[in-house]
C-alpha positions as CSV (number, residue, x, y, z in Angstrom):
1,X,63.8,12.6,2.0
2,X,60.2,13.8,2.8
3,X,59.0,17.4,2.5
4,X,58.8,17.5,6.3
5,X,62.5,16.4,6.5
6,X,63.5,19.2,4.1
7,X,61.4,21.9,5.7
8,X,63.3,24.4,7.7
9,X,61.0,26.2,10.1
10,X,63.4,29.0,11.0
11,X,64.0,29.8,7.3
12,X,60.2,29.8,6.7
13,X,59.6,32.0,9.7
14,X,62.1,34.5,8.3
15,X,60.3,34.5,4.9
16,X,63.3,33.1,3.0
17,X,62.6,31.8,-0.6
18,X,61.9,28.2,-1.3
19,X,60.8,27.4,2.2
20,X,57.1,26.6,1.7
21,X,55.1,25.0,4.4
22,X,54.9,21.2,4.2
23,X,52.1,19.7,2.2
24,X,50.8,18.0,5.4
25,X,49.7,21.4,6.8
26,X,46.0,22.1,6.5
27,X,45.6,24.7,3.7
28,X,43.4,26.9,5.9
29,X,46.0,27.0,8.7
30,X,48.8,27.5,6.1
31,X,46.9,30.5,4.6
32,X,46.3,32.0,8.1
33,X,49.8,31.6,9.4
34,X,51.6,32.6,6.2
35,X,49.5,35.9,5.9
36,X,50.1,36.6,9.6
37,X,53.8,36.0,9.3
38,X,54.2,38.5,6.5
39,X,52.7,41.3,8.6
40,X,54.7,40.7,11.7
41,X,58.2,41.9,12.6
42,X,61.0,39.4,13.1
43,X,60.7,39.6,16.9
44,X,56.9,39.1,16.8
45,X,57.4,36.1,14.5
46,X,59.7,34.5,17.0
47,X,57.5,35.2,19.9
48,X,54.1,34.5,18.4
49,X,54.5,32.0,15.6
50,X,57.5,29.9,16.4
51,X,55.8,27.9,19.2
52,X,53.1,26.7,16.7
53,X,55.3,25.5,13.9
54,X,55.9,21.9,15.3
55,X,52.2,21.6,15.8
56,X,50.9,22.5,12.4
57,X,52.7,19.6,10.6
58,X,50.1,16.9,10.0
59,X,47.0,19.0,10.4
60,X,45.8,18.4,6.9
61,X,42.8,16.1,6.9
62,X,39.5,16.3,5.1
63,X,38.2,19.3,3.0
64,X,35.3,19.5,5.5
65,X,37.9,20.2,8.3
66,X,39.6,22.9,6.3
67,X,36.2,24.5,5.8
68,X,35.3,24.3,9.5
69,X,38.7,26.0,10.3
70,X,37.8,28.7,7.9
71,X,34.6,29.3,9.7
72,X,36.5,29.5,13.0
73,X,38.7,32.2,11.5
74,X,35.7,34.3,10.2
75,X,33.8,33.8,13.5
76,X,36.8,35.0,15.4
77,X,37.2,38.1,13.2
78,X,33.6,39.1,13.7
79,X,32.8,38.0,17.2
80,X,36.1,38.4,19.0
81,X,38.5,40.7,17.2
82,X,36.1,43.4,16.1
83,X,34.3,43.6,19.5
84,X,37.7,43.7,21.3
85,X,38.7,46.8,19.3
86,X,35.2,48.4,19.7
87,X,35.5,48.0,23.4
88,X,38.4,50.4,23.5
89,X,35.9,53.2,22.8
90,X,33.3,53.4,25.6
91,X,30.6,54.7,23.3
92,X,31.0,51.7,21.0
93,X,30.5,49.0,23.6
94,X,26.9,48.5,22.6
95,X,28.0,47.6,19.2
96,X,30.7,45.3,20.6
97,X,28.0,43.6,22.7
98,X,25.8,43.2,19.6
99,X,28.6,41.5,17.7
100,X,29.5,39.1,20.5
101,X,25.8,38.2,20.8
102,X,25.6,36.9,17.2
103,X,25.2,33.2,16.7
104,X,28.4,31.4,16.0
105,X,29.4,31.9,12.3
106,X,29.5,28.2,11.4
107,X,27.3,28.2,8.3
108,X,26.3,30.6,5.6
109,X,23.0,31.6,7.3
110,X,24.7,33.0,10.3
111,X,27.5,34.6,8.3
112,X,25.0,36.6,6.2
113,X,23.0,37.4,9.3
114,X,26.0,39.1,10.8
115,X,26.2,41.8,8.0
116,X,23.6,44.0,9.6
117,X,25.4,44.2,13.0
118,X,28.7,44.9,11.2
119,X,27.2,47.7,9.2
120,X,25.7,49.3,12.3
121,X,29.1,49.1,14.1
122,X,30.8,50.8,11.1
123,X,28.2,53.6,11.1
124,X,28.7,54.2,14.8
125,X,32.5,54.3,14.4
126,X,32.3,56.8,11.6
127,X,30.1,59.1,13.6
128,X,32.6,59.1,16.5
129,X,35.6,59.7,14.2
130,X,33.9,62.6,12.5
131,X,32.9,64.3,15.7
132,X,36.4,63.8,17.2
133,X,37.8,65.9,14.3
134,X,35.2,68.6,14.6
135,X,36.7,70.7,17.5
136,X,40.1,71.1,15.9
137,X,38.6,71.9,12.5
138,X,36.2,74.4,14.1
139,X,39.0,76.2,15.8
140,X,41.0,76.5,12.6
141,X,37.9,77.8,10.7
142,X,37.3,80.4,13.5
143,X,40.9,81.6,13.3
144,X,40.6,81.9,9.5
145,X,37.3,83.9,9.9
146,X,39.0,86.2,12.4
147,X,41.9,86.8,10.0
148,X,39.5,87.7,7.2
149,X,37.6,90.1,9.4
150,X,40.8,91.8,10.5
151,X,42.0,92.0,7.0
152,X,38.8,93.8,5.9
153,X,39.1,96.3,8.7
154,X,42.7,97.0,7.8
155,X,41.8,97.6,4.2
156,X,39.0,99.9,5.2
157,X,41.3,101.9,7.5
158,X,43.9,102.2,4.8
159,X,41.4,103.4,2.3
160,X,40.4,106.1,4.7
161,X,44.1,107.0,5.2
162,X,43.9,106.7,9.0
163,X,47.6,106.0,9.4
164,X,47.8,105.0,13.0
165,X,44.5,103.1,12.9
166,X,45.5,101.4,9.7
167,X,48.7,100.3,11.3
168,X,46.9,98.8,14.3
169,X,44.4,97.1,12.0
170,X,47.2,95.6,9.9
171,X,48.9,94.4,13.0
172,X,45.7,92.7,14.2
173,X,45.3,91.1,10.8
174,X,48.8,89.7,11.0
175,X,48.2,88.4,14.5
176,X,44.9,86.7,13.3
177,X,46.7,85.2,10.4
178,X,49.4,83.8,12.6
179,X,46.7,82.3,14.9
180,X,44.9,80.9,11.9
181,X,48.1,79.2,10.7
182,X,48.9,77.9,14.2
183,X,45.3,76.5,14.6
184,X,45.5,74.9,11.2
185,X,48.9,73.4,12.0
186,X,47.6,72.1,15.3
187,X,44.6,70.5,13.7
188,X,46.9,68.9,11.1
189,X,49.3,67.6,13.8
190,X,46.4,66.2,15.8
191,X,45.1,64.4,12.8
192,X,48.6,63.1,12.0
193,X,49.0,61.8,15.6
194,X,45.6,60.1,15.4
195,X,46.7,58.4,12.1
196,X,50.0,57.4,13.6
197,X,48.3,55.9,16.6
198,X,45.7,54.2,14.4
199,X,48.4,52.7,12.2
200,X,50.2,51.3,15.3
201,X,47.0,49.8,16.7
202,X,45.6,48.6,13.4
203,X,48.9,47.0,12.5
204,X,48.3,44.2,15.0
205,X,44.6,44.1,14.2
206,X,45.0,44.1,10.5
207,X,47.6,41.3,10.5
208,X,45.2,39.0,12.3
209,X,42.3,40.3,10.2
210,X,44.0,39.6,6.9
211,X,45.1,36.2,8.1
212,X,41.5,35.4,8.9
213,X,40.5,36.6,5.4
214,X,43.2,34.4,3.8
215,X,42.0,31.3,5.8
216,X,38.4,32.0,5.1
217,X,39.0,32.4,1.3
218,X,41.2,29.2,1.2
219,X,38.5,27.2,3.0
220,X,35.7,28.4,0.7
221,X,37.4,28.2,-2.7
222,X,35.7,24.9,-3.3
223,X,32.7,25.6,-1.2
224,X,29.1,26.7,-1.9
225,X,29.7,30.4,-1.1
226,X,30.3,32.5,-4.2
227,X,33.4,34.7,-4.3
228,X,31.3,37.8,-4.4
229,X,29.4,36.9,-1.2
230,X,32.5,35.9,0.5
231,X,34.3,39.1,-0.4
232,X,31.4,41.2,0.8
233,X,31.4,39.5,4.2
234,X,35.2,39.8,4.8
235,X,35.3,43.4,3.4
236,X,32.6,44.4,5.9
237,X,34.4,42.7,8.7
238,X,37.8,44.3,7.7
239,X,36.3,47.8,7.5
240,X,34.5,47.4,10.9
241,X,37.9,46.6,12.5
242,X,39.6,49.5,10.8
243,X,36.8,52.0,11.7
244,X,36.9,50.7,15.3
245,X,40.6,51.3,15.4
246,X,40.1,54.9,14.2
247,X,37.5,55.5,16.9
248,X,39.7,53.9,19.5
249,X,42.7,56.2,18.9
250,X,40.6,59.3,19.8
251,X,39.4,57.6,23.0
252,X,42.2,55.4,24.4
253,X,45.1,56.6,26.4
254,X,48.2,56.3,24.2
255,X,50.1,54.7,27.0
256,X,47.6,51.8,26.9
257,X,48.2,51.0,23.2
258,X,51.1,48.6,23.8
259,X,49.1,46.5,26.3
260,X,46.0,46.5,24.0
261,X,48.1,45.4,21.1
262,X,49.7,42.6,23.1
263,X,46.3,41.5,24.2
264,X,45.1,41.3,20.6
265,X,48.1,39.3,19.6
266,X,47.3,36.8,22.3
267,X,43.8,36.5,21.1
268,X,45.1,35.7,17.6
269,X,47.3,33.0,19.1
270,X,44.2,31.5,20.8
271,X,42.5,31.3,17.4
272,X,45.4,29.5,15.9
273,X,45.5,27.1,18.8
274,X,41.8,26.4,18.3
275,X,42.2,25.8,14.6
276,X,45.1,23.4,15.2
277,X,43.2,21.5,17.9
278,X,40.1,21.0,15.7
279,X,40.0,17.6,14.0
280,X,37.7,15.5,11.8
281,X,36.6,13.7,14.9
282,X,35.1,17.0,16.2
283,X,32.9,17.5,13.1
284,X,29.2,16.5,13.0
285,X,28.6,13.4,11.0
Protein backbone atom coordinates (compact mmCIF):
# COMPACT_ATOMS: atom_id res chain seq x y z
CA UNK A 1 0.00 0.00 0.00
CA UNK A 2 1.45 3.38 -0.99
CA UNK A 3 1.83 6.43 1.26
CA UNK A 4 -0.92 8.05 -0.76
CA UNK A 5 -3.24 5.09 -0.10
CA UNK A 6 -2.58 5.27 3.63
CA UNK A 7 -2.98 9.03 3.88
CA UNK A 8 -6.18 10.23 5.46
CA UNK A 9 -6.82 13.87 4.47
CA UNK A 10 -9.55 14.43 7.08
CA UNK A 11 -7.28 13.17 9.87
CA UNK A 12 -4.41 15.37 8.67
CA UNK A 13 -6.72 18.37 8.42
CA UNK A 14 -7.72 17.87 12.06
CA UNK A 15 -4.05 17.72 13.09
CA UNK A 16 -4.21 14.13 14.32
CA UNK A 17 -0.85 12.40 15.00
CA UNK A 18 0.81 10.12 12.46
CA UNK A 19 -1.00 11.75 9.56
CA UNK A 20 1.90 13.36 7.71
CA UNK A 21 1.43 14.62 4.19
CA UNK A 22 2.40 12.17 1.44
CA UNK A 23 5.98 12.28 0.20
CA UNK A 24 4.72 13.24 -3.25
CA UNK A 25 3.71 16.70 -1.99
CA UNK A 26 6.13 19.52 -2.86
CA UNK A 27 8.05 20.38 0.35
CA UNK A 28 7.36 24.09 -0.14
CA UNK A 29 3.63 23.53 -0.45
CA UNK A 30 3.74 21.08 2.47
CA UNK A 31 5.45 23.69 4.68
CA UNK A 32 2.95 26.36 3.67
CA UNK A 33 -0.20 24.32 4.11
CA UNK A 34 0.94 22.67 7.36
CA UNK A 35 1.80 25.99 9.00
CA UNK A 36 -1.44 27.56 7.82
CA UNK A 37 -3.49 24.61 9.08
CA UNK A 38 -2.02 24.90 12.57
CA UNK A 39 -3.16 28.51 12.86
CA UNK A 40 -6.73 28.04 11.62
CA UNK A 41 -9.83 26.93 13.47
CA UNK A 42 -11.52 23.66 12.56
CA UNK A 43 -14.21 25.43 10.54
CA UNK A 44 -11.63 27.52 8.70
CA UNK A 45 -9.63 24.39 7.87
CA UNK A 46 -12.67 22.74 6.34
CA UNK A 47 -13.61 25.83 4.36
CA UNK A 48 -10.18 26.99 3.21
CA UNK A 49 -7.88 23.99 3.07
CA UNK A 50 -10.01 20.92 2.38
CA UNK A 51 -10.66 21.79 -1.30
CA UNK A 52 -6.90 21.88 -1.98
CA UNK A 53 -5.95 18.52 -0.47
CA UNK A 54 -6.68 16.35 -3.54
CA UNK A 55 -4.64 18.74 -5.68
CA UNK A 56 -1.44 18.85 -3.62
CA UNK A 57 -0.67 15.14 -4.06
CA UNK A 58 1.89 14.70 -6.84
CA UNK A 59 3.14 18.30 -6.78
CA UNK A 60 6.70 17.32 -5.90
CA UNK A 61 8.97 17.76 -8.88
CA UNK A 62 12.41 19.39 -9.09
CA UNK A 63 14.26 21.36 -6.36
CA UNK A 64 14.11 24.35 -8.73
CA UNK A 65 10.31 24.19 -8.69
CA UNK A 66 10.26 24.04 -4.89
CA UNK A 67 12.48 27.14 -4.83
CA UNK A 68 10.28 28.97 -7.35
CA UNK A 69 7.24 28.26 -5.18
CA UNK A 70 9.11 29.68 -2.19
CA UNK A 71 9.68 32.89 -4.10
CA UNK A 72 5.98 32.98 -4.96
CA UNK A 73 5.17 32.82 -1.24
CA UNK A 74 7.61 35.57 -0.29
CA UNK A 75 6.51 37.77 -3.16
CA UNK A 76 2.88 37.36 -2.08
CA UNK A 77 3.76 38.25 1.50
CA UNK A 78 5.50 41.48 0.51
CA UNK A 79 3.56 42.66 -2.55
CA UNK A 80 0.05 41.36 -1.80
CA UNK A 81 -0.56 40.67 1.90
CA UNK A 82 1.32 43.63 3.40
CA UNK A 83 -0.20 46.19 0.98
CA UNK A 84 -3.70 44.77 1.56
CA UNK A 85 -3.37 45.41 5.29
CA UNK A 86 -1.73 48.80 4.77
CA UNK A 87 -4.66 49.83 2.56
CA UNK A 88 -6.98 49.51 5.56
CA UNK A 89 -5.43 52.74 6.87
CA UNK A 90 -5.91 55.63 4.40
CA UNK A 91 -2.70 57.35 5.49
CA UNK A 92 -0.67 54.24 4.67
CA UNK A 93 -1.85 53.80 1.09
CA UNK A 94 1.28 55.47 -0.23
CA UNK A 95 3.35 52.77 1.45
CA UNK A 96 0.98 50.10 0.11
CA UNK A 97 1.45 51.46 -3.41
CA UNK A 98 5.23 51.44 -2.95
CA UNK A 99 5.23 47.75 -2.00
CA UNK A 100 2.96 46.81 -4.89
CA UNK A 101 5.26 48.69 -7.27
CA UNK A 102 8.28 46.57 -6.33
CA UNK A 103 9.63 44.22 -8.94
CA UNK A 104 8.46 40.64 -8.50
CA UNK A 105 10.49 38.93 -5.80
CA UNK A 106 11.78 36.07 -7.94
CA UNK A 107 15.51 36.32 -7.26
CA UNK A 108 17.78 37.53 -4.48
CA UNK A 109 18.44 40.94 -6.04
CA UNK A 110 14.76 41.88 -5.94
CA UNK A 111 14.30 40.35 -2.51
CA UNK A 112 17.03 42.46 -0.95
CA UNK A 113 15.84 45.55 -2.83
CA UNK A 114 12.47 45.24 -1.11
CA UNK A 115 13.96 45.83 2.33
CA UNK A 116 13.98 49.62 2.07
CA UNK A 117 10.27 49.84 1.17
CA UNK A 118 9.39 47.46 4.00
CA UNK A 119 11.38 49.52 6.50
CA UNK A 120 9.65 52.72 5.40
CA UNK A 121 6.23 51.08 5.70
CA UNK A 122 7.02 49.94 9.24
CA UNK A 123 8.16 53.44 10.25
CA UNK A 124 4.95 54.99 8.90
CA UNK A 125 2.84 52.41 10.74
CA UNK A 126 4.62 53.05 14.01
CA UNK A 127 4.05 56.78 13.71
CA UNK A 128 0.30 56.31 13.24
CA UNK A 129 0.01 53.89 16.15
CA UNK A 130 1.90 56.23 18.49
CA UNK A 131 -0.25 59.21 17.52
CA UNK A 132 -3.45 57.21 17.93
CA UNK A 133 -2.57 56.51 21.55
CA UNK A 134 -1.64 60.13 22.31
CA UNK A 135 -5.15 61.64 22.91
CA UNK A 136 -6.18 59.07 25.52
CA UNK A 137 -2.84 59.29 27.27
CA UNK A 138 -2.94 63.10 27.22
CA UNK A 139 -6.41 63.06 28.79
CA UNK A 140 -5.23 60.76 31.55
CA UNK A 141 -2.18 62.91 32.24
CA UNK A 142 -4.31 66.08 32.37
CA UNK A 143 -6.64 64.46 34.91
CA UNK A 144 -3.68 63.41 37.03
CA UNK A 145 -2.28 66.95 36.95
CA UNK A 146 -5.69 68.34 38.00
CA UNK A 147 -5.77 65.91 40.90
CA UNK A 148 -2.30 66.97 42.01
CA UNK A 149 -3.26 70.67 41.85
CA UNK A 150 -6.46 70.12 43.82
CA UNK A 151 -4.53 68.12 46.38
CA UNK A 152 -2.03 70.93 46.90
CA UNK A 153 -4.83 73.44 47.36
CA UNK A 154 -6.54 71.21 49.89
CA UNK A 155 -3.34 70.85 51.87
CA UNK A 156 -2.75 74.59 51.85
CA UNK A 157 -6.30 75.30 53.05
CA UNK A 158 -6.03 72.69 55.76
CA UNK A 159 -2.78 74.16 57.01
CA UNK A 160 -4.43 77.56 57.23
CA UNK A 161 -7.29 75.92 59.16
CA UNK A 162 -9.99 77.24 56.87
CA UNK A 163 -12.49 74.59 57.70
CA UNK A 164 -15.15 75.24 55.07
CA UNK A 165 -12.66 76.07 52.33
CA UNK A 166 -10.56 73.06 53.23
CA UNK A 167 -13.59 70.81 52.94
CA UNK A 168 -14.39 72.19 49.48
CA UNK A 169 -10.80 71.81 48.38
CA UNK A 170 -10.67 68.21 49.60
CA UNK A 171 -13.95 67.53 47.80
CA UNK A 172 -12.51 68.95 44.57
CA UNK A 173 -9.40 66.86 45.03
CA UNK A 174 -11.53 63.74 45.39
CA UNK A 175 -13.47 64.63 42.24
CA UNK A 176 -10.24 65.21 40.34
CA UNK A 177 -8.80 61.92 41.54
CA UNK A 178 -11.96 60.11 40.41
CA UNK A 179 -11.74 61.75 36.99
CA UNK A 180 -8.09 60.82 36.77
CA UNK A 181 -8.92 57.21 37.57
CA UNK A 182 -11.75 57.21 35.02
CA UNK A 183 -9.53 58.70 32.34
CA UNK A 184 -6.77 56.23 33.04
CA UNK A 185 -9.25 53.34 32.96
CA UNK A 186 -10.74 54.62 29.69
CA UNK A 187 -7.30 54.87 28.14
CA UNK A 188 -6.50 51.34 29.26
CA UNK A 189 -9.83 50.02 27.90
CA UNK A 190 -9.24 51.76 24.58
CA UNK A 191 -5.79 50.23 24.36
CA UNK A 192 -7.17 46.79 25.28
CA UNK A 193 -9.89 47.12 22.62
CA UNK A 194 -7.29 48.05 20.03
CA UNK A 195 -5.19 45.04 20.95
CA UNK A 196 -8.22 42.73 20.85
CA UNK A 197 -9.14 44.00 17.41
CA UNK A 198 -5.52 43.78 16.31
CA UNK A 199 -5.32 40.18 17.49
CA UNK A 200 -8.49 39.30 15.59
CA UNK A 201 -7.27 40.94 12.41
CA UNK A 202 -3.69 39.82 12.67
CA UNK A 203 -4.79 36.24 13.35
CA UNK A 204 -5.73 35.78 9.71
CA UNK A 205 -2.81 37.86 8.52
CA UNK A 206 -0.29 36.10 10.73
CA UNK A 207 -1.46 32.62 9.72
CA UNK A 208 -0.76 33.34 6.07
CA UNK A 209 2.41 35.27 6.91
CA UNK A 210 3.89 32.40 8.93
CA UNK A 211 2.87 29.95 6.22
CA UNK A 212 4.78 32.04 3.67
CA UNK A 213 7.78 32.11 5.99
CA UNK A 214 7.72 28.33 6.33
CA UNK A 215 7.47 27.86 2.57
CA UNK A 216 10.25 30.35 1.91
CA UNK A 217 12.55 28.74 4.50
CA UNK A 218 11.90 25.24 3.15
CA UNK A 219 12.58 26.33 -0.41
CA UNK A 220 15.85 28.04 0.50
CA UNK A 221 17.35 25.49 2.88
CA UNK A 222 19.54 24.19 0.08
CA UNK A 223 19.71 27.46 -1.84
CA UNK A 224 22.31 30.17 -2.11
CA UNK A 225 20.68 32.52 0.37
CA UNK A 226 22.18 32.37 3.85
CA UNK A 227 19.88 31.72 6.79
CA UNK A 228 20.76 35.12 8.27
CA UNK A 229 19.77 37.02 5.12
CA UNK A 230 16.63 34.92 4.73
CA UNK A 231 15.58 35.54 8.32
CA UNK A 232 16.15 39.28 7.96
CA UNK A 233 13.89 39.45 4.90
CA UNK A 234 11.06 37.45 6.44
CA UNK A 235 11.32 39.19 9.82
CA UNK A 236 11.01 42.58 8.18
CA UNK A 237 8.02 41.39 6.15
CA UNK A 238 6.37 39.85 9.23
CA UNK A 239 6.83 43.03 11.24
CA UNK A 240 5.49 45.18 8.43
CA UNK A 241 2.32 43.09 8.42
CA UNK A 242 1.94 43.30 12.21
CA UNK A 243 2.59 47.05 12.31
CA UNK A 244 0.09 47.55 9.50
CA UNK A 245 -2.52 45.60 11.46
CA UNK A 246 -1.97 47.78 14.54
CA UNK A 247 -2.41 50.88 12.42
CA UNK A 248 -5.53 49.45 10.80
CA UNK A 249 -7.37 48.83 14.06
CA UNK A 250 -7.28 52.51 14.95
CA UNK A 251 -8.59 53.45 11.51
CA UNK A 252 -10.96 50.73 10.34
CA UNK A 253 -14.59 50.37 11.36
CA UNK A 254 -14.80 47.32 13.62
CA UNK A 255 -17.86 46.13 11.71
CA UNK A 256 -15.67 45.79 8.62
CA UNK A 257 -13.11 43.51 10.27
CA UNK A 258 -14.94 40.30 9.41
CA UNK A 259 -15.17 41.14 5.72
CA UNK A 260 -11.54 42.25 5.62
CA UNK A 261 -10.40 39.00 7.25
CA UNK A 262 -12.47 36.96 4.79
CA UNK A 263 -10.88 38.85 1.92
CA UNK A 264 -7.39 38.12 3.26
CA UNK A 265 -8.20 34.41 3.56
CA UNK A 266 -9.30 34.35 -0.06
CA UNK A 267 -6.04 35.99 -1.11
CA UNK A 268 -4.12 33.26 0.72
CA UNK A 269 -6.16 30.66 -1.16
CA UNK A 270 -5.20 32.37 -4.41
CA UNK A 271 -1.52 32.07 -3.47
CA UNK A 272 -1.86 28.37 -2.70
CA UNK A 273 -3.67 27.86 -5.99
CA UNK A 274 -0.80 29.59 -7.84
CA UNK A 275 1.81 27.47 -6.06
CA UNK A 276 0.01 24.26 -6.97
CA UNK A 277 -0.51 25.33 -10.58
CA UNK A 278 3.19 26.15 -11.12
CA UNK A 279 5.14 23.30 -12.70
CA UNK A 280 8.62 22.60 -14.02
CA UNK A 281 7.35 23.35 -17.51
CA UNK A 282 6.75 26.96 -16.43
CA UNK A 283 10.34 27.54 -15.30
CA UNK A 284 12.94 29.18 -17.56
CA UNK A 285 15.47 26.78 -19.00
